[in-house]
ROSE-4610 file (N, C-alpha, C; in Angstrom, 1 decimal, always signed):
// ROSE-4610
residu = [M/M/M/K/K/K/V/V/V/I/I/I/E/E/E/G/G/G/R/R/R/L/L/L/I/I/I/E/E/E/T/T/T/P/P/P/L/L/L/E/E/E/A/A/A/G/G/G/V/V/V/E/E/E/R/R/R/R/R/R/A/A/A/F/F/F/G/G/G/E/E/E/F/F/F/V/V/V/G/G/G/P/P/P/H/H/H/G/G/G/E/E/E/L/L/L/A/A/A/S/S/S/Y/Y/Y/A/A/A/F/F/F/G/G/G/W/W/W/A/A/A/T/T/T/A/A/A/H/H/H/E/E/E/Q/Q/Q/D/D/D/V/V/V/A/A/A/R/R/R/L/L/L/T/T/T/V/V/V/G/G/G/I/I/I/G/G/G/A/A/A/G/G/G/N/N/N/P/P/P/G/G/G/G/G/G/G/G/G/S/S/S/F/F/F/H/H/H/A/A/A/I/I/I/I/I/I/F/F/F/S/S/S/K/K/K/D/D/D/G/G/G/S/S/S/Y/Y/Y/A/A/A/C/C/C/S/S/S/L/L/L/V/V/V/D/D/D/E/E/E/P/P/P/F/F/F/E/E/E/R/R/R/V/V/V/P/P/P/E/E/E/G/G/G/G/G/G/P/P/P/D/D/D/L/L/L/T/T/T/A/A/A/A/A/A/E/E/E/A/A/A/R/R/R/A/A/A/H/H/H/E/E/E/D/D/D/L/L/L/P/P/P/F/F/F/I/I/I/W/W/W/W/W/W/V/V/V/V/V/V/D/D/D/R/R/R/V/V/V/M/M/M/E/E/E/R/R/R/D/D/D/R/R/R/R/R/R/A/A/A/R/R/R/W/W/W/M/M/M/K/K/K/H/H/H/W/W/W/L/L/L/L/L/L/G/G/G/T/T/T/T/T/T/S/S/S/I/I/I/Q/Q/Q/T/T/T/A/A/A/E/E/E/V/V/V/F/F/F/A/A/A/R/R/R/T/T/T/E/E/E/P/P/P/I/I/I/L/L/L/Y/Y/Y/V/V/V/S/S/S/H/H/H/D/D/D/A/A/A/D/D/D/D/D/D/G/G/G/L/L/L/W/W/W/Q/Q/Q/L/L/L/I/I/I/G/G/G/A/A/A/S/S/S/D/D/D/A/A/A/D/D/D/P/P/P/A/A/A/T/T/T/G/G/G/R/R/R/I/I/I/S/S/S/H/H/H/L/L/L/H/H/H/H/H/H/A/A/A/V/V/V/E/E/E/H/H/H/D/D/D/P/P/P/T/T/T/L/L/L/L/L/L/D/D/D/V/V/V/L/L/L/D/D/D/L/L/L/E/E/E/P/P/P/G/G/G/E/E/E/S/S/S/A/A/A/Y/Y/Y/R/R/R/S/S/S/G/G/G/P/P/P/H/H/H/T/T/T/P/P/P/W/W/W/T/T/T/S/S/S/E/E/E/P/P/P/S/S/S/A/A/A]
num = [1/1/1/2/2/2/3/3/3/4/4/4/5/5/5/6/6/6/7/7/7/8/8/8/9/9/9/10/10/10/11/11/11/12/12/12/13/13/13/14/14/14/15/15/15/16/16/16/17/17/17/18/18/18/19/19/19/20/20/20/21/21/21/22/22/22/23/23/23/24/24/24/25/25/25/26/26/26/27/27/27/28/28/28/29/29/29/30/30/30/31/31/31/32/32/32/33/33/33/34/34/34/35/35/35/36/36/36/37/37/37/38/38/38/39/39/39/40/40/40/41/41/41/42/42/42/43/43/43/44/44/44/45/45/45/46/46/46/47/47/47/48/48/48/49/49/49/50/50/50/51/51/51/52/52/52/53/53/53/54/54/54/55/55/55/56/56/56/57/57/57/58/58/58/59/59/59/60/60/60/61/61/61/62/62/62/63/63/63/64/64/64/65/65/65/66/66/66/67/67/67/68/68/68/69/69/69/70/70/70/71/71/71/72/72/72/73/73/73/74/74/74/75/75/75/76/76/76/77/77/77/78/78/78/79/79/79/80/80/80/81/81/81/82/82/82/83/83/83/84/84/84/85/85/85/86/86/86/87/87/87/88/88/88/89/89/89/90/90/90/91/91/91/92/92/92/93/93/93/94/94/94/95/95/95/96/96/96/97/97/97/98/98/98/99/99/99/100/100/100/101/101/101/102/102/102/103/103/103/104/104/104/105/105/105/106/106/106/107/107/107/108/108/108/109/109/109/110/110/110/111/111/111/112/112/112/113/113/113/114/114/114/115/115/115/116/116/116/117/117/117/118/118/118/119/119/119/120/120/120/121/121/121/122/122/122/123/123/123/124/124/124/125/125/125/126/126/126/127/127/127/128/128/128/129/129/129/130/130/130/131/131/131/132/132/132/133/133/133/134/134/134/135/135/135/136/136/136/137/137/137/138/138/138/139/139/139/140/140/140/141/141/141/142/142/142/143/143/143/144/144/144/145/145/145/146/146/146/147/147/147/148/148/148/149/149/149/150/150/150/151/151/151/152/152/152/153/153/153/154/154/154/155/155/155/156/156/156/157/157/157/158/158/158/159/159/159/160/160/160/161/161/161/162/162/162/163/163/163/164/164/164/165/165/165/166/166/166/167/167/167/168/168/168/169/169/169/170/170/170/171/171/171/172/172/172/173/173/173/174/174/174/175/175/175/176/176/176/177/177/177/178/178/178/179/179/179/180/180/180/181/181/181/182/182/182/183/183/183/184/184/184/185/185/185/186/186/186/187/187/187/188/188/188/189/189/189/190/190/190/191/191/191/192/192/192/193/193/193/194/194/194/195/195/195/196/196/196/197/197/197/198/198/198/199/199/199/200/200/200/201/201/201/202/202/202/203/203/203/204/204/204/205/205/205/206/206/206/207/207/207/208/208/208/209/209/209/210/210/210/211/211/211/212/212/212/213/213/213/214/214/214]
x = [+1.9/+0.8/+0.8/-0.5/-0.6/-1.6/-1.2/-2.3/-1.9/-3.0/-3.3/-4.1/-3.1/-4.2/-5.6/-6.4/-7.1/-7.4/-8.8/-8.9/-8.8/-8.5/-8.7/-10.1/-11.1/-12.1/-11.9/-11.8/-11.9/-13.1/-13.8/-15.0/-14.7/-15.1/-15.1/-16.1/-16.0/-17.2/-17.2/-18.2/-18.3/-17.4/-16.5/-15.4/-14.6/-13.9/-13.2/-12.9/-12.6/-12.4/-13.1/-13.6/-14.3/-13.1/-12.5/-11.8/-12.1/-12.1/-12.6/-11.4/-11.2/-9.6/-9.9/-10.5/-10.2/-9.0/-9.0/-8.3/-8.5/-7.3/-7.8/-6.7/-7.1/-6.1/-5.8/-4.7/-4.4/-3.9/-4.4/-3.4/-2.6/-1.0/-0.3/-0.7/-2.1/-2.8/-3.5/-4.0/-4.5/-5.9/-6.6/-7.3/-7.4/-9.1/-9.2/-9.9/-9.9/-10.4/-10.6/-11.6/-11.3/-12.1/-11.3/-11.8/-11.9/-12.5/-12.5/-12.6/-12.0/-12.0/-12.3/-12.3/-12.3/-12.4/-12.3/-12.5/-12.3/-13.2/-13.9/-12.9/-12.4/-11.1/-12.6/-13.7/-14.9/-15.6/-15.5/-15.7/-14.8/-16.4/-15.5/-15.0/-15.3/-14.4/-13.7/-12.4/-11.6/-11.6/-12.9/-13.5/-13.3/-12.4/-12.8/-13.9/-14.0/-15.1/-14.0/-15.2/-14.0/-14.9/-14.9/-15.8/-14.3/-14.9/-13.3/-14.9/-14.8/-15.7/-15.3/-15.6/-15.2/-16.3/-16.0/-16.4/-17.8/-17.4/-18.9/-19.1/-20.6/-21.5/-21.4/-20.7/-20.9/-20.9/-21.3/-22.2/-21.5/-21.7/-20.9/-20.3/-19.8/-19.5/-20.4/-19.9/-20.1/-19.3/-20.5/-19.0/-19.0/-18.0/-18.0/-17.6/-18.3/-18.3/-17.6/-17.0/-16.5/-15.8/-15.7/-15.2/-13.7/-13.0/-11.5/-11.1/-10.7/-10.4/-9.2/-8.6/-7.1/-7.7/-6.6/-7.1/-4.9/-4.8/-2.9/-2.1/-2.3/-0.8/-1.0/-2.4/-2.1/-3.6/-4.3/-5.9/-6.3/-7.7/-8.4/-9.8/-10.3/-11.2/-12.6/-14.0/-15.2/-15.9/-16.4/-17.8/-19.0/-19.3/-21.3/-21.6/-23.1/-24.1/-24.2/-24.4/-24.1/-23.3/-23.9/-22.6/-22.1/-20.6/-20.1/-20.0/-19.7/-19.2/-19.6/-19.8/-20.3/-18.6/-18.3/-17.1/-17.0/-15.8/-16.4/-16.5/-15.4/-15.2/-16.4/-17.4/-18.4/-19.5/-19.9/-21.2/-22.4/-23.7/-24.6/-23.8/-24.5/-24.2/-24.2/-23.1/-23.4/-23.8/-24.5/-24.6/-23.3/-23.1/-22.1/-22.5/-23.3/-23.6/-23.2/-23.7/-23.7/-22.0/-21.4/-19.9/-19.2/-19.5/-18.9/-19.1/-20.1/-20.0/-19.4/-19.6/-18.6/-17.6/-17.2/-15.9/-15.5/-15.0/-13.7/-13.7/-14.4/-14.1/-12.6/-11.5/-10.1/-9.4/-9.7/-9.2/-9.7/-10.5/-11.1/-10.0/-10.0/-8.8/-7.4/-7.4/-5.6/-5.7/-6.4/-6.6/-6.6/-7.7/-7.4/-6.0/-5.0/-3.8/-2.6/-3.2/-2.0/-2.5/-3.9/-4.5/-3.5/-3.6/-3.0/-1.5/-1.2/+0.7/+1.1/+0.3/+0.8/+0.1/-1.1/-1.5/-1.3/-0.9/-0.3/-1.3/-2.3/-3.6/-4.4/-3.8/-4.4/-2.9/-2.1/-1.2/-1.1/-1.8/-2.3/-3.0/-4.4/-5.2/-5.0/-3.9/-3.7/-3.1/-2.2/-1.9/-2.8/-4.1/-4.8/-5.7/-5.8/-6.6/-5.7/-4.4/-3.8/-3.0/-3.2/-3.0/-2.0/-0.9/+0.5/+1.4/+1.7/+2.7/+4.0/+3.9/+5.7/+5.7/+6.9/+8.0/+8.2/+8.0/+8.0/+9.0/+10.0/+10.6/+9.6/+10.2/+9.5/+8.8/+9.6/+9.3/+8.2/+8.8/+7.9/+6.2/+6.1/+4.8/+4.5/+5.2/+4.7/+4.6/+5.1/+4.5/+5.6/+6.9/+7.5/+8.5/+9.1/+9.7/+9.4/+10.0/+9.4/+10.0/+9.6/+9.6/+10.7/+11.7/+13.1/+13.6/+13.6/+14.1/+12.9/+12.7/+11.8/+12.5/+12.1/+13.0/+11.4/+12.0/+11.1/+11.7/+12.0/+12.7/+12.7/+14.0/+13.8/+13.1/+13.9/+13.6/+12.1/+11.6/+10.5/+8.8/+9.7/+8.3/+8.0/+8.5/+8.1/+9.0/+7.8/+8.7/+8.8/+10.0/+10.4/+10.2/+10.4/+9.7/+10.3/+11.4/+12.7/+13.1/+12.6/+13.4/+14.2/+14.5/+16.3/+17.0/+16.2/+16.7/+17.3/+18.3/+18.4/+17.5/+17.5/+16.2/+16.5/+15.8/+16.0/+15.1/+15.4/+14.4/+13.8/+14.2/+14.1/+12.3/+12.5/+11.3/+10.3/+10.7/+10.2/+8.3/+7.7/+6.4/+5.4/+4.5/+4.0/+2.8/+2.4/+1.4/+1.1/-0.2/-0.3/+0.3/+1.0/+1.5/+0.5/-0.4/-1.6/-2.0/-1.7/-1.9/-0.8/+0.2/+1.2/+0.9/+0.2/+0.0/-0.3/-1.6/-2.8/-2.0/-1.1/-0.2/+0.7/+1.1/+2.7/+2.0/+1.5/+0.8/+2.0/+3.4/+4.3/+5.2/+4.5/+5.1/+4.0/+3.1/+2.9/+3.6/+4.5/+5.8/+7.1/+6.6/+7.3/+7.1/+5.9/+4.9/+5.1/+5.9/+6.0/+7.4/+8.2/+9.6/+9.4/+10.5/+10.2/+11.0/+10.7/+11.6/+12.7/+13.6/+15.1/+15.6/+14.4/+14.8/+14.2/+15.0/+15.0/+14.6/+14.2/+14.2/+14.6/+15.3/+15.6/+15.4/+15.8/+15.3/+16.3/+16.3/+17.0/+16.2/+14.9/+13.9/+12.6/+11.4/+10.0/+9.4/+10.4/+9.8/+10.4/+11.8/+12.5/+12.2/+12.3/+12.3/+12.5/+12.1/+12.9/+13.8/+14.6/+15.6/+15.5/+15.4/+15.2/+16.5/+16.6/+18.3/+18.0/+18.1/+17.5/+18.6/+17.9/+18.6/+19.8/+20.5/+21.7/+21.7]
y = [+1.4/+1.5/+2.7/+3.2/+4.9/+5.4/+6.4/+7.4/+8.2/+8.8/+9.9/+11.1/+11.6/+12.7/+13.7/+14.0/+14.8/+16.1/+16.3/+17.6/+17.4/+18.9/+18.5/+19.4/+19.2/+19.9/+19.9/+21.4/+21.5/+22.5/+22.2/+22.8/+23.1/+24.1/+24.7/+23.9/+23.9/+23.6/+24.1/+24.0/+24.6/+24.8/+23.7/+23.1/+22.3/+23.3/+21.5/+21.9/+21.2/+20.7/+19.9/+19.8/+18.7/+18.5/+17.7/+17.7/+15.8/+15.9/+14.9/+14.8/+14.2/+13.8/+13.2/+13.1/+12.6/+12.3/+11.3/+10.5/+9.8/+9.1/+8.3/+7.4/+5.6/+4.7/+3.7/+3.8/+3.2/+2.0/+0.6/-0.9/-0.6/-2.3/-2.5/-3.1/-3.6/-4.3/-3.3/-1.7/-0.9/-0.7/-1.5/-1.4/-0.1/+0.2/+1.8/+1.5/+2.5/+2.6/+4.6/+4.8/+6.1/+5.6/+7.1/+6.9/+8.2/+8.3/+9.5/+9.2/+9.6/+9.4/+11.1/+10.7/+12.3/+12.2/+12.8/+13.2/+14.5/+14.7/+15.2/+15.9/+16.7/+17.2/+17.0/+17.8/+17.7/+16.6/+15.8/+14.6/+13.3/+13.5/+13.0/+11.7/+10.8/+9.1/+9.9/+9.3/+9.4/+8.5/+8.8/+7.8/+8.3/+7.8/+8.3/+7.7/+8.2/+7.5/+7.3/+6.0/+5.7/+5.7/+5.8/+5.4/+5.1/+3.7/+3.3/+2.9/+3.1/+3.3/+2.2/+0.6/+0.9/+0.4/-0.1/-0.8/+0.2/+1.5/+2.6/+2.5/+1.8/+1.9/+0.4/-0.5/-2.1/-2.6/-4.2/-4.9/-5.7/-5.5/-5.6/-4.2/-3.3/-2.3/-1.6/-0.9/-0.5/+0.4/+1.1/+2.0/+1.2/+1.0/+0.7/+1.5/+1.4/+2.6/+1.8/+2.5/+2.0/+3.2/+2.5/+3.3/+2.8/+4.0/+3.3/+4.2/+3.3/+3.1/+3.0/+3.3/+3.1/+1.2/+1.0/-0.3/-1.5/-1.2/-2.1/-1.4/+0.1/+0.8/+1.6/+0.9/+0.7/+1.2/+1.0/+1.2/-0.1/+0.0/-1.5/-1.1/-1.4/-1.0/-2.2/-0.9/-2.0/-1.8/-2.4/-1.9/-1.2/-0.6/+0.4/-0.1/+0.3/+0.8/+2.5/+3.3/+4.1/+5.3/+5.5/+6.3/+7.3/+7.4/+8.6/+9.4/+9.3/+9.9/+9.2/+10.2/+10.0/+10.1/+8.9/+9.1/+8.9/+9.2/+9.0/+7.3/+6.6/+5.1/+4.6/+5.2/+4.5/+4.1/+2.9/+2.6/+2.7/+2.0/+1.9/+1.3/+2.2/+2.3/+0.5/+0.5/-1.2/-1.2/-2.2/-2.0/-3.0/-3.1/-3.6/-5.4/-6.0/-6.7/-7.3/-6.5/-6.6/-6.4/-5.5/-5.4/-7.0/-7.6/-8.9/-9.9/-9.9/-10.9/-10.5/-9.3/-9.2/-9.6/-10.4/-10.8/-10.0/-8.8/-7.8/-7.2/-7.4/-7.0/-7.5/-8.3/-8.2/-7.2/-6.8/-5.9/-4.0/-4.4/-2.5/-3.0/-3.8/-3.8/-3.4/-4.2/-3.4/-2.2/-1.9/-0.6/+0.3/+0.3/+0.9/+1.0/-0.4/-0.2/+0.4/+1.0/+1.3/+2.9/+3.1/+4.6/+5.5/+4.1/+4.2/+5.1/+4.0/+4.1/+5.6/+5.8/+6.8/+8.2/+8.2/+9.5/+10.5/+11.7/+12.3/+12.4/+13.4/+12.9/+11.8/+10.7/+9.7/+9.2/+9.6/+9.8/+10.5/+11.8/+12.9/+12.1/+11.7/+11.6/+10.1/+9.3/+8.2/+8.7/+10.0/+10.2/+10.8/+11.4/+12.0/+10.8/+10.0/+8.5/+7.6/+7.5/+7.2/+8.1/+9.6/+10.7/+10.7/+10.6/+10.3/+11.3/+12.1/+13.2/+13.4/+14.8/+15.0/+16.4/+16.2/+17.2/+18.4/+19.3/+20.9/+21.9/+23.0/+23.2/+24.4/+25.7/+26.6/+27.8/+27.2/+28.6/+27.9/+26.6/+26.4/+25.6/+25.3/+25.6/+27.0/+28.0/+29.2/+29.6/+28.5/+29.4/+31.1/+31.3/+32.7/+31.9/+30.3/+29.9/+28.9/+28.7/+28.0/+26.1/+25.3/+23.4/+23.7/+23.5/+23.0/+21.7/+21.3/+20.0/+19.2/+17.6/+16.6/+15.3/+14.6/+13.5/+13.0/+11.4/+10.2/+9.3/+9.3/+8.9/+7.6/+6.6/+5.3/+4.1/+5.0/+4.0/+4.4/+6.0/+6.0/+6.2/+6.5/+6.8/+8.3/+8.9/+10.3/+10.9/+12.0/+12.9/+14.3/+14.7/+16.1/+17.3/+18.3/+19.0/+20.4/+21.3/+22.0/+23.2/+24.3/+25.1/+26.0/+27.4/+27.2/+27.4/+27.8/+28.3/+26.4/+26.0/+24.8/+24.2/+23.1/+22.0/+22.4/+22.5/+22.7/+21.8/+20.9/+20.1/+20.4/+21.6/+22.6/+22.8/+23.4/+24.2/+23.2/+22.2/+21.6/+21.4/+21.4/+21.3/+20.1/+19.6/+18.4/+18.7/+18.1/+18.3/+17.3/+16.4/+16.5/+17.1/+15.7/+15.8/+17.0/+16.3/+16.4/+18.0/+18.2/+19.8/+20.6/+20.1/+20.7/+21.2/+19.5/+20.3/+20.9/+21.1/+22.3/+23.1/+23.9/+25.1/+25.4/+23.7/+24.3/+22.7/+22.6/+21.7/+21.4/+21.7/+21.2/+20.1/+19.9/+18.4/+17.3/+17.3/+16.6/+15.1/+16.2/+15.8/+14.4/+14.6/+14.5/+13.3/+13.0/+12.0/+10.5/+10.0/+9.0/+8.8/+9.3/+9.4/+7.7/+7.1/+5.7/+5.6/+5.1/+4.7/+5.3/+6.5/+6.6/+7.4/+7.8/+8.9/+10.1/+11.1/+11.9/+13.5/+14.9/+15.3/+17.0/+17.5/+19.0/+19.9/+20.7/+21.7/+23.1/+24.0/+25.6/+26.2/+26.2/+27.5/+27.1/+27.6/+27.2/+27.1/+27.4/+27.6/+26.7/+25.8/+24.7/+23.4/+22.6/+21.1/+20.4/+19.9/+18.5/+17.8/+17.7/+16.2/+15.1/+14.2/+13.0/+12.5/+12.1/+11.4/+9.8/+8.9/+7.3/+7.3/+6.4/+6.0/+5.6/+5.6/+5.2/+4.0]
z = [-19.7/-18.7/-18.9/-18.9/-18.4/-16.9/-16.5/-15.5/-15.7/-16.4/-16.2/-16.1/-15.4/-14.2/-15.0/-14.4/-15.3/-14.3/-13.8/-13.4/-11.9/-10.7/-9.5/-9.1/-9.0/-7.7/-6.9/-6.0/-4.6/-4.2/-3.3/-3.4/-1.6/-1.0/+0.5/+1.1/+2.0/+3.0/+4.4/+4.7/+6.1/+7.3/+7.0/+8.0/+7.2/+6.3/+5.2/+3.9/+3.3/+1.6/+1.3/+0.3/-0.2/-1.7/-2.0/-3.3/-4.1/-5.5/-6.4/-7.3/-7.3/-8.7/-9.4/-11.0/-12.0/-13.3/-13.5/-14.3/-15.5/-16.1/-17.2/-17.3/-17.5/-16.9/-18.4/-19.4/-20.5/-19.9/-20.0/-19.6/-20.4/-20.3/-21.4/-22.3/-22.7/-24.1/-24.6/-24.2/-24.6/-24.0/-22.6/-22.4/-21.4/-21.4/-21.2/-19.8/-18.7/-18.1/-17.2/-16.7/-15.5/-14.6/-13.9/-12.4/-11.7/-10.8/-10.2/-8.9/-7.6/-6.1/-5.4/-3.9/-3.5/-2.4/-1.4/+0.0/+0.3/+1.7/+2.5/+4.1/+4.1/+5.1/+6.2/+6.2/+7.2/+7.9/+7.3/+8.0/+9.1/+10.2/+11.4/+10.9/+10.1/+9.9/+8.4/+8.3/+7.4/+5.8/+5.2/+4.5/+2.9/+2.3/+0.9/-0.2/-1.5/-2.0/-3.8/-4.8/-5.5/-6.6/-7.7/-9.0/-10.7/-10.4/-12.2/-13.3/-14.5/-15.2/-16.3/-16.8/-18.1/-19.4/-20.4/-21.2/-21.9/-22.1/-22.0/-23.5/-23.2/-24.9/-25.2/-24.1/-24.9/-23.7/-24.2/-23.4/-22.4/-20.7/-19.9/-19.4/-19.6/-19.2/-18.0/-17.2/-16.2/-15.6/-14.4/-13.5/-12.0/-11.6/-9.9/-8.9/-8.1/-6.9/-5.2/-4.9/-3.4/-2.3/-1.7/-0.4/+0.0/+0.5/+0.9/+2.1/+2.2/+4.2/+4.3/+5.6/+6.0/+7.0/+6.8/+7.0/+7.2/+8.4/+8.6/+8.3/+8.4/+7.8/+6.4/+5.3/+4.3/+3.7/+3.3/+2.5/+2.3/+2.8/+1.6/+1.1/+0.3/-0.6/-0.7/-0.1/-0.4/-1.0/-2.0/-2.5/-2.3/-2.9/-2.3/-3.0/-3.0/-4.1/-4.5/-3.6/-3.6/-4.9/-5.9/-7.0/-6.7/-6.8/-6.6/-7.9/-8.6/-9.8/-11.1/-12.1/-14.0/-14.8/-14.6/-16.2/-17.2/-18.4/-19.5/-19.9/-19.3/-20.2/-18.9/-18.3/-17.3/-18.2/-17.1/-18.2/-16.3/-17.0/-15.9/-14.4/-13.6/-12.3/-11.8/-11.5/-10.7/-9.2/-8.6/-6.8/-6.6/-5.2/-4.5/-5.2/-5.5/-5.2/-7.2/-7.9/-9.5/-9.4/-9.4/-8.9/-8.7/-7.6/-7.2/-8.2/-8.3/-9.7/-10.9/-11.3/-12.7/-13.3/-13.9/-14.7/-14.4/-14.4/-14.7/-13.2/-11.9/-10.7/-10.4/-11.2/-10.9/-11.6/-13.2/-13.3/-13.0/-12.6/-11.3/-9.9/-9.2/-8.3/-8.7/-9.7/-10.5/-10.5/-11.8/-11.9/-10.6/-9.6/-8.5/-7.6/-7.6/-7.2/-8.1/-9.2/-9.9/-9.9/-9.8/-9.4/-8.6/-7.4/-5.9/-5.8/-6.7/-6.9/-7.5/-8.8/-9.6/-9.7/-9.3/-9.1/-7.9/-8.0/-7.3/-6.6/-6.7/-6.1/-4.9/-5.4/-5.0/-3.7/-4.0/-3.2/-1.5/-1.7/-1.0/+0.0/-1.0/-0.3/+0.5/+0.5/+1.3/+2.6/+2.0/+3.4/+4.4/+4.1/+4.8/+4.9/+4.5/+5.4/+6.3/+6.5/+7.5/+8.7/+8.2/+9.4/+9.0/+7.8/+8.1/+8.7/+9.9/+10.6/+10.0/+10.6/+9.6/+11.0/+10.9/+12.0/+10.8/+11.6/+10.4/+11.4/+10.7/+11.6/+11.7/+12.8/+13.2/+11.9/+10.8/+9.9/+8.7/+8.1/+8.2/+8.1/+9.4/+9.9/+9.9/+10.3/+10.2/+8.9/+7.8/+6.6/+6.0/+6.8/+6.7/+5.4/+5.6/+4.9/+3.6/+2.3/+2.3/+2.1/+1.4/+2.3/+1.0/+1.6/+0.6/+0.6/+1.9/+1.7/+2.8/+2.1/+2.7/+2.7/+3.8/+4.0/+4.5/+4.2/+5.0/+5.7/+7.1/+7.9/+8.1/+7.6/+8.2/+8.9/+10.2/+11.1/+11.5/+12.0/+12.3/+11.3/+10.0/+9.0/+9.3/+9.9/+10.4/+8.9/+8.6/+7.9/+8.2/+7.4/+7.9/+6.6/+6.6/+6.8/+6.6/+6.0/+6.6/+5.0/+5.2/+4.5/+4.7/+5.0/+5.0/+5.9/+7.1/+8.6/+8.7/+9.9/+9.8/+11.0/+10.9/+12.0/+13.3/+14.4/+15.6/+16.5/+16.8/+17.4/+18.5/+19.2/+20.1/+19.8/+18.5/+18.1/+17.1/+16.8/+15.5/+15.9/+14.6/+15.1/+14.2/+14.8/+14.4/+14.0/+12.5/+12.2/+10.2/+10.4/+9.5/+7.9/+7.8/+6.5/+5.0/+5.3/+3.9/+4.4/+5.1/+5.3/+5.1/+4.8/+4.4/+2.5/+2.3/+0.9/+0.6/+1.5/+1.1/+0.8/+1.6/+1.5/+0.5/+0.2/-1.1/-1.8/-3.2/-3.6/-4.4/-4.9/-5.4/-4.3/-3.2/-2.6/-3.0/-3.6/-4.6/-5.6/-5.9/-6.4/-5.7/-4.2/-3.4/-2.7/-2.8/-1.8/-2.1/-3.3/-3.0/-2.5/-2.0/-1.0/-0.3/-0.4/+0.3/+1.6/+2.7/+3.8/+3.3/+3.8/+3.5/+2.8/+1.9/+1.2/+1.1/+0.5/+0.6/-0.8/-0.9/-1.6/-1.3/-2.0/-2.1/-3.4/-2.9/-4.0/-3.6/-5.0/-4.7/-4.1/-4.6/-4.3/-4.5/-4.1/-3.8/-5.5/-6.3/-7.7/-8.7/-8.2/-8.7/-8.5/-9.5/-8.8/-8.2/-7.6/-6.5/-7.9/-6.6/-6.7/-5.5/-6.1/-5.1/-5.1/-3.8/-3.1/-2.1/-3.3/-2.6/-1.0/-0.3/+0.7/+0.6/+1.7/+1.6/+2.2]
């Protein structure tokens, strides 16, 4: 099974940024699907959009459209009528009613869950949806030092972002995690840290090394 990340389109808005990410999915038995998801940071409501397409050019093929929103500390999806994006494996745009009646809808939801797990941009979007908070050293917050250490605390779920200077609780700053990714896209590689796990690197251009929970 593969989730293959494609292009990411970022469009500045009057107040924020709209992002649209694309990719391809290959199932364990060669099943194909294309997907796109997107979110806009200027929206008053934190709701993302999604398209999954299957069966291009074949009977029964189609493009399924949904919204994604936070629910009970995770995410949930709801089918909608309004099309979001065109994707290579897609077919005719299905209404919500047509999608609910489609025999392949369980496969579509399975693809969505795999994409949300494995596409790094989807993890970023999920942290935006959930409003995940982080505590940052004053230097990292001011962007005078690169992030060299990231931890996802086991007790309270808080994310810590630390640079070269020692962390000082008295000067730590609280900020949304998704904003940190905007300034340092390399954080995409560590957004899957489980509670109790951490990652470090020696410099801003070196790869991350993950440490399992104790």
